[in-house]
CHARMM internal coordinates of N, CA and C (Angstrom, degrees):
IC EDIT
DIST 1 N 1 CA 1.4123
DIST 1 CA 1 C 1.5196
ANGL 1 N 1 CA 1 C 112.26
DIST 1 C 2 N 1.3272
ANGL 1 CA 1 C 2 N 116.55
DIHE 1 N 1 CA 1 C 2 N -39.15
DIST 2 N 2 CA 1.4604
ANGL 1 C 2 N 2 CA 122.35
DIHE 1 CA 1 C 2 N 2 CA 179.86
DIST 2 CA 2 C 1.5502
ANGL 2 N 2 CA 2 C 109.05
DIHE 1 C 2 N 2 CA 2 C -64.93
DIST 2 C 3 N 1.3188
ANGL 2 CA 2 C 3 N 116.87
DIHE 2 N 2 CA 2 C 3 N -36.40
DIST 3 N 3 CA 1.4805
ANGL 2 C 3 N 3 CA 119.84
DIHE 2 CA 2 C 3 N 3 CA 179.25
DIST 3 CA 3 C 1.5152
ANGL 3 N 3 CA 3 C 111.40
DIHE 2 C 3 N 3 CA 3 C -66.30
DIST 3 C 4 N 1.3386
ANGL 3 CA 3 C 4 N 118.05
DIHE 3 N 3 CA 3 C 4 N -38.04
DIST 4 N 4 CA 1.4960
ANGL 3 C 4 N 4 CA 122.23
DIHE 3 CA 3 C 4 N 4 CA 176.56
DIST 4 CA 4 C 1.4975
ANGL 4 N 4 CA 4 C 111.19
DIHE 3 C 4 N 4 CA 4 C -61.50
DIST 4 C 5 N 1.3261
ANGL 4 CA 4 C 5 N 119.23
DIHE 4 N 4 CA 4 C 5 N -44.07
DIST 5 N 5 CA 1.4586
ANGL 4 C 5 N 5 CA 124.70
DIHE 4 CA 4 C 5 N 5 CA -178.72
DIST 5 CA 5 C 1.5604
ANGL 5 N 5 CA 5 C 109.13
DIHE 4 C 5 N 5 CA 5 C -65.86
DIST 5 C 6 N 1.3152
ANGL 5 CA 5 C 6 N 117.36
DIHE 5 N 5 CA 5 C 6 N -39.86
DIST 6 N 6 CA 1.4537
ANGL 5 C 6 N 6 CA 120.69
DIHE 5 CA 5 C 6 N 6 CA 178.03
DIST 6 CA 6 C 1.5167
ANGL 6 N 6 CA 6 C 112.53
DIHE 5 C 6 N 6 CA 6 C -66.09
DIST 6 C 7 N 1.3374
ANGL 6 CA 6 C 7 N 117.83
DIHE 6 N 6 CA 6 C 7 N -42.03
DIST 7 N 7 CA 1.4739
ANGL 6 C 7 N 7 CA 121.62
DIHE 6 CA 6 C 7 N 7 CA 176.98
DIST 7 CA 7 C 1.5349
ANGL 7 N 7 CA 7 C 110.83
DIHE 6 C 7 N 7 CA 7 C -66.30
DIST 7 C 8 N 1.2919
ANGL 7 CA 7 C 8 N 117.10
DIHE 7 N 7 CA 7 C 8 N -39.13
DIST 8 N 8 CA 1.4694
ANGL 7 C 8 N 8 CA 120.22
DIHE 7 CA 7 C 8 N 8 CA 178.72
DIST 8 CA 8 C 1.5129
ANGL 8 N 8 CA 8 C 108.91
DIHE 7 C 8 N 8 CA 8 C -65.27
DIST 8 C 9 N 1.2790
ANGL 8 CA 8 C 9 N 120.42
DIHE 8 N 8 CA 8 C 9 N -43.38
DIST 9 N 9 CA 1.4672
ANGL 8 C 9 N 9 CA 123.68
DIHE 8 CA 8 C 9 N 9 CA 178.41
DIST 9 CA 9 C 1.5074
ANGL 9 N 9 CA 9 C 110.58
DIHE 8 C 9 N 9 CA 9 C -61.32
DIST 9 C 10 N 1.3466
ANGL 9 CA 9 C 10 N 118.63
DIHE 9 N 9 CA 9 C 10 N -43.73
DIST 10 N 10 CA 1.4592
ANGL 9 C 10 N 10 CA 124.18
DIHE 9 CA 9 C 10 N 10 CA 179.93
DIST 10 CA 10 C 1.5221
ANGL 10 N 10 CA 10 C 109.91
DIHE 9 C 10 N 10 CA 10 C -61.42
DIST 10 C 11 N 1.3300
ANGL 10 CA 10 C 11 N 117.22
DIHE 10 N 10 CA 10 C 11 N -49.33
DIST 11 N 11 CA 1.4362
ANGL 10 C 11 N 11 CA 123.05
DIHE 10 CA 10 C 11 N 11 CA 179.46
DIST 11 CA 11 C 1.5379
ANGL 11 N 11 CA 11 C 111.03
DIHE 10 C 11 N 11 CA 11 C -60.42
DIST 11 C 12 N 1.3071
ANGL 11 CA 11 C 12 N 116.87
DIHE 11 N 11 CA 11 C 12 N -42.07
DIST 12 N 12 CA 1.4999
ANGL 11 C 12 N 12 CA 121.31
DIHE 11 CA 11 C 12 N 12 CA 177.75
DIST 12 CA 12 C 1.5468
ANGL 12 N 12 CA 12 C 108.81
DIHE 11 C 12 N 12 CA 12 C -59.85
DIST 12 C 13 N 1.3218
ANGL 12 CA 12 C 13 N 117.72
DIHE 12 N 12 CA 12 C 13 N -49.73
DIST 13 N 13 CA 1.4441
ANGL 12 C 13 N 13 CA 120.24
DIHE 12 CA 12 C 13 N 13 CA -177.40
DIST 13 CA 13 C 1.5503
ANGL 13 N 13 CA 13 C 110.51
DIHE 12 C 13 N 13 CA 13 C -64.10
DIST 13 C 14 N 1.3093
ANGL 13 CA 13 C 14 N 119.90
DIHE 13 N 13 CA 13 C 14 N -42.09
DIST 14 N 14 CA 1.4225
ANGL 13 C 14 N 14 CA 121.93
DIHE 13 CA 13 C 14 N 14 CA 178.39
DIST 14 CA 14 C 1.5302
ANGL 14 N 14 CA 14 C 112.67
DIHE 13 C 14 N 14 CA 14 C -64.08
DIST 14 C 15 N 1.3218
ANGL 14 CA 14 C 15 N 114.56
DIHE 14 N 14 CA 14 C 15 N -39.06
DIST 15 N 15 CA 1.4733
ANGL 14 C 15 N 15 CA 119.30
DIHE 14 CA 14 C 15 N 15 CA 176.69
DIST 15 CA 15 C 1.5165
ANGL 15 N 15 CA 15 C 113.01
DIHE 14 C 15 N 15 CA 15 C -64.94
DIST 15 C 16 N 1.3287
ANGL 15 CA 15 C 16 N 115.04
DIHE 15 N 15 CA 15 C 16 N -39.27
DIST 16 N 16 CA 1.4746
ANGL 15 C 16 N 16 CA 120.36
DIHE 15 CA 15 C 16 N 16 CA 178.99
DIST 16 CA 16 C 1.5242
ANGL 16 N 16 CA 16 C 111.84
DIHE 15 C 16 N 16 CA 16 C -68.67
DIST 16 C 17 N 1.3014
ANGL 16 CA 16 C 17 N 117.40
DIHE 16 N 16 CA 16 C 17 N -33.94
DIST 17 N 17 CA 1.4454
ANGL 16 C 17 N 17 CA 121.68
DIHE 16 CA 16 C 17 N 17 CA 176.23
DIST 17 CA 17 C 1.5289
ANGL 17 N 17 CA 17 C 111.77
DIHE 16 C 17 N 17 CA 17 C -71.47
DIST 17 C 18 N 1.2847
ANGL 17 CA 17 C 18 N 118.10
DIHE 17 N 17 CA 17 C 18 N -39.63
DIST 18 N 18 CA 1.4773
ANGL 17 C 18 N 18 CA 122.24
DIHE 17 CA 17 C 18 N 18 CA -176.92
DIST 18 CA 18 C 1.5317
ANGL 18 N 18 CA 18 C 113.05
DIHE 17 C 18 N 18 CA 18 C -77.35
DIST 18 C 19 N 1.2986
ANGL 18 CA 18 C 19 N 118.89
DIHE 18 N 18 CA 18 C 19 N -24.33
DIST 19 N 19 CA 1.4594
ANGL 18 C 19 N 19 CA 123.36
DIHE 18 CA 18 C 19 N 19 CA -177.29
DIST 19 CA 19 C 1.5348
ANGL 19 N 19 CA 19 C 113.52
DIHE 18 C 19 N 19 CA 19 C -57.44
DIST 19 C 20 N 1.3094
ANGL 19 CA 19 C 20 N 120.68
DIHE 19 N 19 CA 19 C 20 N -47.15
DIST 20 N 20 CA 1.4681
ANGL 19 C 20 N 20 CA 119.57
DIHE 19 CA 19 C 20 N 20 CA -179.53
DIST 20 CA 20 C 1.5515
ANGL 20 N 20 CA 20 C 112.77
DIHE 19 C 20 N 20 CA 20 C -65.12
DIST 20 C 21 N 1.2760
ANGL 20 CA 20 C 21 N 118.66
DIHE 20 N 20 CA 20 C 21 N -20.45
DIST 21 N 21 CA 1.4368
ANGL 20 C 21 N 21 CA 122.40
DIHE 20 CA 20 C 21 N 21 CA 178.16
DIST 21 CA 21 C 1.5065
ANGL 21 N 21 CA 21 C 114.06
DIHE 20 C 21 N 21 CA 21 C -78.52
DIST 21 C 22 N 1.3015
ANGL 21 CA 21 C 22 N 118.70
DIHE 21 N 21 CA 21 C 22 N -7.69
DIST 22 N 22 CA 1.4415
ANGL 21 C 22 N 22 CA 121.86
DIHE 21 CA 21 C 22 N 22 CA -179.44
DIST 22 CA 22 C 1.5600
ANGL 22 N 22 CA 22 C 107.78
DIHE 21 C 22 N 22 CA 22 C -76.81
DIST 22 C 23 N 1.3359
ANGL 22 CA 22 C 23 N 116.33
DIHE 22 N 22 CA 22 C 23 N 142.26
DIST 23 N 23 CA 1.4621
ANGL 22 C 23 N 23 CA 118.06
DIHE 22 CA 22 C 23 N 23 CA -177.55
DIST 23 CA 23 C 1.5233
ANGL 23 N 23 CA 23 C 111.91
DIHE 22 C 23 N 23 CA 23 C -65.81
DIST 23 C 24 N 1.2868
ANGL 23 CA 23 C 24 N 116.59
DIHE 23 N 23 CA 23 C 24 N 146.12
DIST 24 N 24 CA 1.4376
ANGL 23 C 24 N 24 CA 122.27
DIHE 23 CA 23 C 24 N 24 CA -178.98
DIST 24 CA 24 C 1.5511
ANGL 24 N 24 CA 24 C 109.01
DIHE 23 C 24 N 24 CA 24 C -95.76
DIST 24 C 25 N 1.2950
ANGL 24 CA 24 C 25 N 117.35
DIHE 24 N 24 CA 24 C 25 N 72.67
DIST 25 N 25 CA 1.4696
ANGL 24 C 25 N 25 CA 121.02
DIHE 24 CA 24 C 25 N 25 CA -175.45
DIST 25 CA 25 C 1.5115
ANGL 25 N 25 CA 25 C 110.99
DIHE 24 C 25 N 25 CA 25 C -89.74
DIST 25 C 26 N 1.3029
ANGL 25 CA 25 C 26 N 118.75
DIHE 25 N 25 CA 25 C 26 N -20.38
DIST 26 N 26 CA 1.4730
ANGL 25 C 26 N 26 CA 121.50
DIHE 25 CA 25 C 26 N 26 CA -176.29
DIST 26 CA 26 C 1.5152
ANGL 26 N 26 CA 26 C 111.21
DIHE 25 C 26 N 26 CA 26 C -84.89
DIST 26 C 27 N 1.3201
ANGL 26 CA 26 C 27 N 117.82
DIHE 26 N 26 CA 26 C 27 N 83.09
DIST 27 N 27 CA 1.4480
ANGL 26 C 27 N 27 CA 120.35
DIHE 26 CA 26 C 27 N 27 CA 177.67
DIST 27 CA 27 C 1.5367
ANGL 27 N 27 CA 27 C 106.33
DIHE 26 C 27 N 27 CA 27 C -104.38
DIST 27 C 28 N 1.2667
ANGL 27 CA 27 C 28 N 116.37
DIHE 27 N 27 CA 27 C 28 N 153.94
DIST 28 N 28 CA 1.4613
ANGL 27 C 28 N 28 CA 120.66
DIHE 27 CA 27 C 28 N 28 CA 178.27
DIST 28 CA 28 C 1.4797
ANGL 28 N 28 CA 28 C 111.99
DIHE 27 C 28 N 28 CA 28 C -82.78
DIST 28 C 29 N 1.3240
ANGL 28 CA 28 C 29 N 117.28
DIHE 28 N 28 CA 28 C 29 N 163.78
DIST 29 N 29 CA 1.4620
ANGL 28 C 29 N 29 CA 122.12
DIHE 28 CA 28 C 29 N 29 CA 178.13
DIST 29 CA 29 C 1.5593
ANGL 29 N 29 CA 29 C 110.14
DIHE 28 C 29 N 29 CA 29 C -62.47
DIST 29 C 30 N 1.2797
ANGL 29 CA 29 C 30 N 115.87
DIHE 29 N 29 CA 29 C 30 N -35.96
DIST 30 N 30 CA 1.4751
ANGL 29 C 30 N 30 CA 120.84
DIHE 29 CA 29 C 30 N 30 CA 179.17
DIST 30 CA 30 C 1.5391
ANGL 30 N 30 CA 30 C 109.56
DIHE 29 C 30 N 30 CA 30 C -63.65
DIST 30 C 31 N 1.3060
ANGL 30 CA 30 C 31 N 117.54
DIHE 30 N 30 CA 30 C 31 N -44.37
DIST 31 N 31 CA 1.4749
ANGL 30 C 31 N 31 CA 120.31
DIHE 30 CA 30 C 31 N 31 CA 177.57
DIST 31 CA 31 C 1.4990
ANGL 31 N 31 CA 31 C 111.70
DIHE 30 C 31 N 31 CA 31 C -62.96
DIST 31 C 32 N 1.3264
ANGL 31 CA 31 C 32 N 116.58
DIHE 31 N 31 CA 31 C 32 N -42.20
DIST 32 N 32 CA 1.4333
ANGL 31 C 32 N 32 CA 121.01
DIHE 31 CA 31 C 32 N 32 CA -179.96
DIST 32 CA 32 C 1.5105
ANGL 32 N 32 CA 32 C 111.52
DIHE 31 C 32 N 32 CA 32 C -64.47
DIST 32 C 33 N 1.3687
ANGL 32 CA 32 C 33 N 117.06
DIHE 32 N 32 CA 32 C 33 N -40.09
DIST 33 N 33 CA 1.4623
ANGL 32 C 33 N 33 CA 121.58
DIHE 32 CA 32 C 33 N 33 CA 178.37
DIST 33 CA 33 C 1.5249
ANGL 33 N 33 CA 33 C 110.30
DIHE 32 C 33 N 33 CA 33 C -62.73
DIST 33 C 34 N 1.3401
ANGL 33 CA 33 C 34 N 117.58
DIHE 33 N 33 CA 33 C 34 N -41.49
DIST 34 N 34 CA 1.4560
ANGL 33 C 34 N 34 CA 121.57
DIHE 33 CA 33 C 34 N 34 CA 179.09
DIST 34 CA 34 C 1.5355
ANGL 34 N 34 CA 34 C 108.88
DIHE 33 C 34 N 34 CA 34 C -60.71
DIST 34 C 35 N 1.3554
ANGL 34 CA 34 C 35 N 118.41
DIHE 34 N 34 CA 34 C 35 N -41.87
DIST 35 N 35 CA 1.4462
ANGL 34 C 35 N 35 CA 122.52
DIHE 34 CA 34 C 35 N 35 CA -178.95
DIST 35 CA 35 C 1.5457
ANGL 35 N 35 CA 35 C 109.76
DIHE 34 C 35 N 35 CA 35 C -66.47
DIST 35 C 36 N 1.3254
ANGL 35 CA 35 C 36 N 115.54
DIHE 35 N 35 CA 35 C 36 N -41.51
DIST 36 N 36 CA 1.4644
ANGL 35 C 36 N 36 CA 118.58
DIHE 35 CA 35 C 36 N 36 CA 179.83
DIST 36 CA 36 C 1.5122
ANGL 36 N 36 CA 36 C 111.81
DIHE 35 C 36 N 36 CA 36 C -66.51
DIST 36 C 37 N 1.3196
ANGL 36 CA 36 C 37 N 118.30
DIHE 36 N 36 CA 36 C 37 N -41.90
DIST 37 N 37 CA 1.4480
ANGL 36 C 37 N 37 CA 122.22
DIHE 36 CA 36 C 37 N 37 CA 177.20
DIST 37 CA 37 C 1.5296
ANGL 37 N 37 CA 37 C 111.07
DIHE 36 C 37 N 37 CA 37 C -61.80
DIST 37 C 38 N 1.3162
ANGL 37 CA 37 C 38 N 116.26
DIHE 37 N 37 CA 37 C 38 N -41.95
DIST 38 N 38 CA 1.4642
ANGL 37 C 38 N 38 CA 122.00
DIHE 37 CA 37 C 38 N 38 CA 177.76
DIST 38 CA 38 C 1.5426
ANGL 38 N 38 CA 38 C 108.68
DIHE 37 C 38 N 38 CA 38 C -59.86
DIST 38 C 39 N 1.3550
ANGL 38 CA 38 C 39 N 116.38
DIHE 38 N 38 CA 38 C 39 N -43.55
DIST 39 N 39 CA 1.4597
ANGL 38 C 39 N 39 CA 118.27
DIHE 38 CA 38 C 39 N 39 CA 179.21
DIST 39 CA 39 C 1.5426
ANGL 39 N 39 CA 39 C 112.45
DIHE 38 C 39 N 39 CA 39 C -65.89
DIST 39 C 40 N 1.2971
ANGL 39 CA 39 C 40 N 117.99
DIHE 39 N 39 CA 39 C 40 N -32.59
DIST 40 N 40 CA 1.4719
ANGL 39 C 40 N 40 CA 122.33
DIHE 39 CA 39 C 40 N 40 CA 177.14
DIST 40 CA 40 C 1.4861
ANGL 40 N 40 CA 40 C 111.69
DIHE 39 C 40 N 40 CA 40 C -70.83
DIST 40 C 41 N 1.3203
ANGL 40 CA 40 C 41 N 116.74
DIHE 40 N 40 CA 40 C 41 N -32.07
DIST 41 N 41 CA 1.4803
ANGL 40 C 41 N 41 CA 120.47
DIHE 40 CA 40 C 41 N 41 CA -177.53
DIST 41 CA 41 C 1.4914
ANGL 41 N 41 CA 41 C 112.62
DIHE 40 C 41 N 41 CA 41 C -89.91
DIST 41 C 42 N 1.3631
ANGL 41 CA 41 C 42 N 117.84
DIHE 41 N 41 CA 41 C 42 N -13.60
DIST 42 N 42 CA 1.4736
ANGL 41 C 42 N 42 CA 121.83
DIHE 41 CA 41 C 42 N 42 CA -178.47
DIST 42 CA 42 C 1.5342
ANGL 42 N 42 CA 42 C 108.74
DIHE 41 C 42 N 42 CA 42 C -133.90
DIST 42 C 43 N 1.2962
ANGL 42 CA 42 C 43 N 121.32
DIHE 42 N 42 CA 42 C 43 N 55.75
DIST 43 N 43 CA 1.4715
ANGL 42 C 43 N 43 CA 121.07
DIHE 42 CA 42 C 43 N 43 CA -176.74
DIST 43 CA 43 C 1.5260
ANGL 43 N 43 CA 43 C 111.77
DIHE 42 C 43 N 43 CA 43 C -68.27
DIST 43 C 44 N 1.2756
ANGL 43 CA 43 C 44 N 116.77
DIHE 43 N 43 CA 43 C 44 N 149.37
DIST 44 N 44 CA 1.4850
ANGL 43 C 44 N 44 CA 123.21
DIHE 43 CA 43 C 44 N 44 CA 175.73
DIST 44 CA 44 C 1.5436
ANGL 44 N 44 CA 44 C 113.38
DIHE 43 C 44 N 44 CA 44 C 47.53
DIST 44 C 45 N 1.2817
ANGL 44 CA 44 C 45 N 118.05
DIHE 44 N 44 CA 44 C 45 N 39.94
DIST 45 N 45 CA 1.4419
ANGL 44 C 45 N 45 CA 122.60
DIHE 44 CA 44 C 45 N 45 CA 174.53
DIST 45 CA 45 C 1.5202
ANGL 45 N 45 CA 45 C 113.39
DIHE 44 C 45 N 45 CA 45 C 66.44
DIST 45 C 46 N 1.3108
ANGL 45 CA 45 C 46 N 118.66
DIHE 45 N 45 CA 45 C 46 N 34.10
DIST 46 N 46 CA 1.4339
ANGL 45 C 46 N 46 CA 118.81
DIHE 45 CA 45 C 46 N 46 CA 174.04
DIST 46 CA 46 C 1.5304
ANGL 46 N 46 CA 46 C 113.84
DIHE 45 C 46 N 46 CA 46 C 126.08
DIST 46 C 47 N 1.3022
ANGL 46 CA 46 C 47 N 118.28
DIHE 46 N 46 CA 46 C 47 N 9.06
DIST 47 N 47 CA 1.4744
ANGL 46 C 47 N 47 CA 122.64
DIHE 46 CA 46 C 47 N 47 CA 177.22
DIST 47 CA 47 C 1.5040
ANGL 47 N 47 CA 47 C 110.75
DIHE 46 C 47 N 47 CA 47 C -67.78
DIST 47 C 48 N 1.3143
ANGL 47 CA 47 C 48 N 117.59
DIHE 47 N 47 CA 47 C 48 N -177.02
DIST 48 N 48 CA 1.4538
ANGL 47 C 48 N 48 CA 118.99
DIHE 47 CA 47 C 48 N 48 CA -179.03
DIST 48 CA 48 C 1.5214
ANGL 48 N 48 CA 48 C 111.34
DIHE 47 C 48 N 48 CA 48 C -68.43
DIST 48 C 49 N 1.3111
ANGL 48 CA 48 C 49 N 116.65
DIHE 48 N 48 CA 48 C 49 N 148.51
DIST 49 N 49 CA 1.4727
ANGL 48 C 49 N 49 CA 121.96
DIHE 48 CA 48 C 49 N 49 CA 179.04
DIST 49 CA 49 C 1.5232
ANGL 49 N 49 CA 49 C 110.06
DIHE 48 C 49 N 49 CA 49 C -63.21
DIST 49 C 50 N 1.3001
ANGL 49 CA 49 C 50 N 114.73
DIHE 49 N 49 CA 49 C 50 N 144.34
DIST 50 N 50 CA 1.4847
ANGL 49 C 50 N 50 CA 119.52
DIHE 49 CA 49 C 50 N 50 CA 172.89
DIST 50 CA 50 C 1.5263
ANGL 50 N 50 CA 50 C 108.40
DIHE 49 C 50 N 50 CA 50 C -78.87
DIST 50 C 51 N 1.3451
ANGL 50 CA 50 C 51 N 114.53
DIHE 50 N 50 CA 50 C 51 N 147.50
DIST 51 N 51 CA 1.4259
ANGL 50 C 51 N 51 CA 119.31
DIHE 50 CA 50 C 51 N 51 CA -178.64
DIST 51 CA 51 C 1.5530
ANGL 51 N 51 CA 51 C 111.23
DIHE 50 C 51 N 51 CA 51 C -140.93
DIST 51 C 52 N 1.3132
ANGL 51 CA 51 C 52 N 116.28
DIHE 51 N 51 CA 51 C 52 N 160.49
DIST 52 N 52 CA 1.4276
ANGL 51 C 52 N 52 CA 122.51
DIHE 51 CA 51 C 52 N 52 CA 175.98
DIST 52 CA 52 C 1.5304
ANGL 52 N 52 CA 52 C 114.76
DIHE 51 C 52 N 52 CA 52 C 59.81
DIST 52 C 53 N 1.3258
ANGL 52 CA 52 C 53 N 113.06
DIHE 52 N 52 CA 52 C 53 N -135.77
DIST 53 N 53 CA 1.4912
ANGL 52 C 53 N 53 CA 119.03
DIHE 52 CA 52 C 53 N 53 CA -177.19
DIST 53 CA 53 C 1.5180
ANGL 53 N 53 CA 53 C 111.91
DIHE 52 C 53 N 53 CA 53 C -65.43
DIST 53 C 54 N 1.3544
ANGL 53 CA 53 C 54 N 117.11
DIHE 53 N 53 CA 53 C 54 N -32.71
DIST 54 N 54 CA 1.4738
ANGL 53 C 54 N 54 CA 119.48
DIHE 53 CA 53 C 54 N 54 CA -179.21
DIST 54 CA 54 C 1.5419
ANGL 54 N 54 CA 54 C 108.29
DIHE 53 C 54 N 54 CA 54 C -65.28
DIST 54 C 55 N 1.3346
ANGL 54 CA 54 C 55 N 118.57
DIHE 54 N 54 CA 54 C 55 N -40.09
DIST 55 N 55 CA 1.4522
ANGL 54 C 55 N 55 CA 121.57
DIHE 54 CA 54 C 55 N 55 CA -178.27
DIST 55 CA 55 C 1.5568
ANGL 55 N 55 CA 55 C 109.53
DIHE 54 C 55 N 55 CA 55 C -69.25
DIST 55 C 56 N 1.3316
ANGL 55 CA 55 C 56 N 115.88
DIHE 55 N 55 CA 55 C 56 N -41.48
DIST 56 N 56 CA 1.5027
ANGL 55 C 56 N 56 CA 121.90
DIHE 55 CA 55 C 56 N 56 CA 178.65
DIST 56 CA 56 C 1.5208
ANGL 56 N 56 CA 56 C 108.64
DIHE 55 C 56 N 56 CA 56 C -60.96
DIST 56 C 57 N 1.3156
ANGL 56 CA 56 C 57 N 116.22
DIHE 56 N 56 CA 56 C 57 N -47.05
DIST 57 N 57 CA 1.4881
ANGL 56 C 57 N 57 CA 120.92
DIHE 56 CA 56 C 57 N 57 CA -179.47
DIST 57 CA 57 C 1.5221
ANGL 57 N 57 CA 57 C 110.85
DIHE 56 C 57 N 57 CA 57 C -59.71
DIST 57 C 58 N 1.3064
ANGL 57 CA 57 C 58 N 115.32
DIHE 57 N 57 CA 57 C 58 N -42.49
DIST 58 N 58 CA 1.4718
ANGL 57 C 58 N 58 CA 122.11
DIHE 57 CA 57 C 58 N 58 CA -179.91
DIST 58 CA 58 C 1.5359
ANGL 58 N 58 CA 58 C 109.38
DIHE 57 C 58 N 58 CA 58 C -61.03
DIST 58 C 59 N 1.3342
ANGL 58 CA 58 C 59 N 114.45
DIHE 58 N 58 CA 58 C 59 N -49.42
DIST 59 N 59 CA 1.5097
ANGL 58 C 59 N 59 CA 118.66
DIHE 58 CA 58 C 59 N 59 CA -178.22
DIST 59 CA 59 C 1.5444
ANGL 59 N 59 CA 59 C 109.63
DIHE 58 C 59 N 59 CA 59 C -63.45
DIST 59 C 60 N 1.3255
ANGL 59 CA 59 C 60 N 118.39
DIHE 59 N 59 CA 59 C 60 N -41.50
DIST 60 N 60 CA 1.4650
ANGL 59 C 60 N 60 CA 120.40
DIHE 59 CA 59 C 60 N 60 CA -178.63
DIST 60 CA 60 C 1.5461
ANGL 60 N 60 CA 60 C 109.93
DIHE 59 C 60 N 60 CA 60 C -62.55
DIST 60 C 61 N 1.3291
ANGL 60 CA 60 C 61 N 116.77
DIHE 60 N 60 CA 60 C 61 N -44.32
DIST 61 N 61 CA 1.4762
ANGL 60 C 61 N 61 CA 120.52
DIHE 60 CA 60 C 61 N 61 CA 177.13
DIST 61 CA 61 C 1.5066
ANGL 61 N 61 CA 61 C 110.71
DIHE 60 C 61 N 61 CA 61 C -62.13
DIST 61 C 62 N 1.2873
ANGL 61 CA 61 C 62 N 115.92
DIHE 61 N 61 CA 61 C 62 N -42.06
DIST 62 N 62 CA 1.4493
ANGL 61 C 62 N 62 CA 121.35
DIHE 61 CA 61 C 62 N 62 CA -178.61
DIST 62 CA 62 C 1.5329
ANGL 62 N 62 CA 62 C 112.99
DIHE 61 C 62 N 62 CA 62 C -65.78
DIST 62 C 63 N 1.3361
ANGL 62 CA 62 C 63 N 115.98
DIHE 62 N 62 CA 62 C 63 N -38.51
DIST 63 N 63 CA 1.4573
ANGL 62 C 63 N 63 CA 120.58
DIHE 62 CA 62 C 63 N 63 CA 179.94
DIST 63 CA 63 C 1.5095
ANGL 63 N 63 CA 63 C 113.96
DIHE 62 C 63 N 63 CA 63 C -79.43
DIST 63 C 64 N 1.3399
ANGL 63 CA 63 C 64 N 118.90
DIHE 63 N 63 CA 63 C 64 N -14.43
DIST 64 N 64 CA 1.4738
ANGL 63 C 64 N 64 CA 121.76
DIHE 63 CA 63 C 64 N 64 CA 178.10
DIST 64 CA 64 C 1.5061
ANGL 64 N 64 CA 64 C 109.98
DIHE 63 C 64 N 64 CA 64 C -64.02
DIST 64 C 65 N 1.3037
ANGL 64 CA 64 C 65 N 116.09
DIHE 64 N 64 CA 64 C 65 N 162.43
DIST 65 N 65 CA 1.4703
ANGL 64 C 65 N 65 CA 121.75
DIHE 64 CA 64 C 65 N 65 CA -177.96
DIST 65 CA 65 C 1.5066
ANGL 65 N 65 CA 65 C 112.33
DIHE 64 C 65 N 65 CA 65 C -90.11
DIST 65 C 66 N 1.3139
ANGL 65 CA 65 C 66 N 117.73
DIHE 65 N 65 CA 65 C 66 N 14.40
DIST 66 N 66 CA 1.4639
ANGL 65 C 66 N 66 CA 121.39
DIHE 65 CA 65 C 66 N 66 CA 176.64
DIST 66 CA 66 C 1.4941
ANGL 66 N 66 CA 66 C 110.29
DIHE 65 C 66 N 66 CA 66 C -71.73
DIST 66 C 67 N 1.3190
ANGL 66 CA 66 C 67 N 117.32
DIHE 66 N 66 CA 66 C 67 N 141.03
DIST 67 N 67 CA 1.4637
ANGL 66 C 67 N 67 CA 121.21
DIHE 66 CA 66 C 67 N 67 CA 179.82
DIST 67 CA 67 C 1.5268
ANGL 67 N 67 CA 67 C 111.08
DIHE 66 C 67 N 67 CA 67 C -81.25
DIST 67 C 68 N 1.3408
ANGL 67 CA 67 C 68 N 116.26
DIHE 67 N 67 CA 67 C 68 N -31.11
DIST 68 N 68 CA 1.4417
ANGL 67 C 68 N 68 CA 119.38
DIHE 67 CA 67 C 68 N 68 CA -173.20
DIST 68 CA 68 C 1.5665
ANGL 68 N 68 CA 68 C 108.40
DIHE 67 C 68 N 68 CA 68 C -120.81
DIST 68 C 69 N 1.3394
ANGL 68 CA 68 C 69 N 119.21
DIHE 68 N 68 CA 68 C 69 N 109.12
DIST 69 N 69 CA 1.4228
ANGL 68 C 69 N 69 CA 120.91
DIHE 68 CA 68 C 69 N 69 CA -177.96
DIST 69 CA 69 C 1.4993
ANGL 69 N 69 CA 69 C 113.52
DIHE 68 C 69 N 69 CA 69 C -67.87
DIST 69 C 70 N 1.3292
ANGL 69 CA 69 C 70 N 119.83
DIHE 69 N 69 CA 69 C 70 N -12.92
DIST 70 N 70 CA 1.4141
ANGL 69 C 70 N 70 CA 121.24
DIHE 69 CA 69 C 70 N 70 CA 178.15
DIST 70 CA 70 C 1.4704
ANGL 70 N 70 CA 70 C 116.38
DIHE 69 C 70 N 70 CA 70 C -81.78
DIST 70 C 71 N 1.3029
ANGL 70 CA 70 C 71 N 118.74
DIHE 70 N 70 CA 70 C 71 N -9.40
DIST 71 N 71 CA 1.4510
ANGL 70 C 71 N 71 CA 123.54
DIHE 70 CA 70 C 71 N 71 CA 179.90
DIST 71 CA 71 C 1.5100
ANGL 71 N 71 CA 71 C 112.59
DIHE 70 C 71 N 71 CA 71 C 94.17
DIST 71 C 72 N 1.2833
ANGL 71 CA 71 C 72 N 116.92
DIHE 71 N 71 CA 71 C 72 N -167.97
DIST 72 N 72 CA 1.4542
ANGL 71 C 72 N 72 CA 123.77
DIHE 71 CA 71 C 72 N 72 CA 179.89
DIST 72 CA 72 C 1.5262
ANGL 72 N 72 CA 72 C 111.27
DIHE 71 C 72 N 72 CA 72 C -82.07
DIST 72 C 73 N 1.3099
ANGL 72 CA 72 C 73 N 118.28
DIHE 72 N 72 CA 72 C 73 N 151.62
DIST 73 N 73 CA 1.4667
ANGL 72 C 73 N 73 CA 120.20
DIHE 72 CA 72 C 73 N 73 CA -178.74
DIST 73 CA 73 C 1.5275
ANGL 73 N 73 CA 73 C 115.82
DIHE 72 C 73 N 73 CA 73 C -62.89
DIST 73 C 74 N 1.3313
ANGL 73 CA 73 C 74 N 116.56
DIHE 73 N 73 CA 73 C 74 N -28.10
DIST 74 N 74 CA 1.4675
ANGL 73 C 74 N 74 CA 119.90
DIHE 73 CA 73 C 74 N 74 CA -177.87
DIST 74 CA 74 C 1.4882
ANGL 74 N 74 CA 74 C 113.16
DIHE 73 C 74 N 74 CA 74 C -103.89
DIST 74 C 75 N 1.2955
ANGL 74 CA 74 C 75 N 120.37
DIHE 74 N 74 CA 74 C 75 N 7.07
DIST 75 N 75 CA 1.4653
ANGL 74 C 75 N 75 CA 119.82
DIHE 74 CA 74 C 75 N 75 CA -177.61
DIST 75 CA 75 C 1.3855
ANGL 75 N 75 CA 75 C 112.57
DIHE 74 C 75 N 75 CA 75 C -147.45
END
COOR INIT
IC SEED 1 N 1 CA 1 C
IC BUILD
């Protein structure tokens, strides 16, 4: 019985150590929108803020589920 408790404790500690190393891919839509708005307000590391249709287009592309905002290599 003592051996089972020791193994359980070791597995718990190892799991706790490994958990922060897992990628944080599960962000909420609200968090993503905040990031997209920040990008629209601070383009190119401090360039002028985007406005109007250009800002809306930027946010729509940012919020889409595409992995690459540049598009496909052949199109």
